[in-house]
C-alpha positions as CSV (number, residue, x, y, z in Angstrom):
1,F,0.0,0.0,0.0
2,V,1.7,3.1,1.1
3,E,5.2,1.8,1.8
4,D,6.6,3.4,-1.4
5,Y,3.9,6.0,-1.6
6,V,4.6,8.2,1.3
7,F,6.2,6.8,4.4
8,T,9.7,5.8,3.3
9,G,11.0,9.4,2.7
10,R,12.8,8.3,-0.5
11,R,10.8,10.6,-2.7
12,Q,9.7,14.2,-2.6
13,V,6.1,13.7,-1.5
14,C,4.9,17.2,-0.8
15,G,3.7,17.8,-4.3
16,W,1.7,14.6,-4.5
17,E,-2.0,14.6,-4.6
18,G,-3.5,14.1,-1.1
19,V,-0.2,15.1,0.7
20,R,0.1,18.4,2.5
21,C,3.3,19.7,4.0
22,A,4.4,22.7,6.1
23,Y,7.7,24.5,6.3
24,N,9.2,24.8,9.7
25,Y,11.2,28.0,9.8
26,T,13.0,27.0,13.0
27,S,14.4,23.8,11.7
28,E,14.3,24.9,8.0
29,M,12.7,21.6,7.2
30,V,9.5,20.6,5.4
31,H,7.2,18.2,7.3
32,V,4.3,16.1,6.1
33,T,1.3,17.3,8.1
34,E,-1.7,15.8,6.2
35,I,-2.3,12.6,4.2
36,R,-5.8,12.6,2.6
37,L,-6.1,9.5,0.4
38,S,-9.7,8.5,0.9
39,N,-11.4,6.5,-1.8
40,K,-8.2,5.8,-3.8
41,G,-8.5,2.0,-4.0
42,L,-5.5,1.5,-1.6
43,T,-4.8,-2.0,-0.4
44,G,-2.3,-3.6,2.0
45,T,-1.6,-2.4,5.5
46,I,-0.5,0.7,7.3
47,P,3.3,0.4,7.6
48,E,5.0,0.9,11.0
49,E,7.1,3.6,9.2
50,I,4.1,5.9,9.7
51,S,6.1,7.0,12.8
52,F,8.6,8.7,10.5
53,L,6.0,11.5,10.2
54,P,6.0,13.1,13.6
55,Y,4.3,16.3,12.4
56,L,1.3,14.4,10.9
57,N,-1.9,15.8,12.2
58,R,-4.5,14.3,9.7
59,L,-4.5,10.8,8.3
60,D,-7.5,10.0,6.1
61,L,-7.4,6.6,4.5
62,S,-11.2,6.1,4.6
63,D,-13.1,4.2,1.9
64,N,-10.3,2.0,0.7
65,E,-9.3,-1.7,1.0
66,V,-6.7,-1.2,3.7
67,G,-6.4,-4.3,6.0
68,G,-4.4,-5.7,8.9
69,T,-4.3,-4.0,12.2
70,I,-3.5,-0.5,13.3
71,P,0.2,-0.4,14.0
72,E,1.3,0.6,17.5
73,E,3.6,3.2,15.9
74,L,0.5,5.2,14.9
75,Y,-0.1,5.9,18.5
76,E,3.3,7.5,18.8
77,L,2.2,10.4,16.5
78,H,1.3,12.9,19.3
79,R,0.3,15.6,16.8
80,L,-2.2,13.4,15.1
81,R,-5.7,14.9,15.8
82,H,-7.8,13.6,12.9
83,L,-7.8,9.9,12.0
84,F,-10.2,8.5,9.4
85,L,-9.9,4.7,8.8
86,N,-13.6,3.9,8.3
87,N,-14.8,1.6,5.5
88,N,-11.7,-0.5,5.2
89,K,-10.7,-4.0,6.1
90,I,-8.8,-3.2,9.3
91,Q,-9.2,-5.8,12.1
92,G,-8.7,-5.7,15.8
93,T,-9.4,-3.1,18.4
94,I,-8.2,0.4,18.9
95,S,-5.6,0.7,21.6
96,P,-6.4,2.8,24.6
97,Q,-3.2,4.7,23.8
98,I,-5.2,6.6,21.1
99,D,-6.2,9.2,23.8
100,N,-2.5,10.0,24.7
C-alpha cells in the first residue's frame, strides 16, 4: 500500500495529490502534516514507518481496502488529531493509547 507511496521518505512527496506539508522556519525543514487518500483504491496495511512522520496531524485513508491492524507506531504520533480509517478491512481493536 503506502510503503513506497509516502512513508519511506525516499521521494519528494509534498507535491503529491493528497499530501500536504508545512515548512518549519526554526528547523528549516519541510514536514508532512496531512495525508488525505480517501477512496483511492488503496490495499495492503498501514506500515509501521508511519512513525517517521512526527508532524502528521491528519490521516485520512477512509473508503479503501486497507487491511491488517492499526500499527502501534501510529499511537506515537502525538500531533495526530484527525484519524479516518472507516470503510476499510482493518481488524482488531483500537488501543487505549489513542487518547494519549
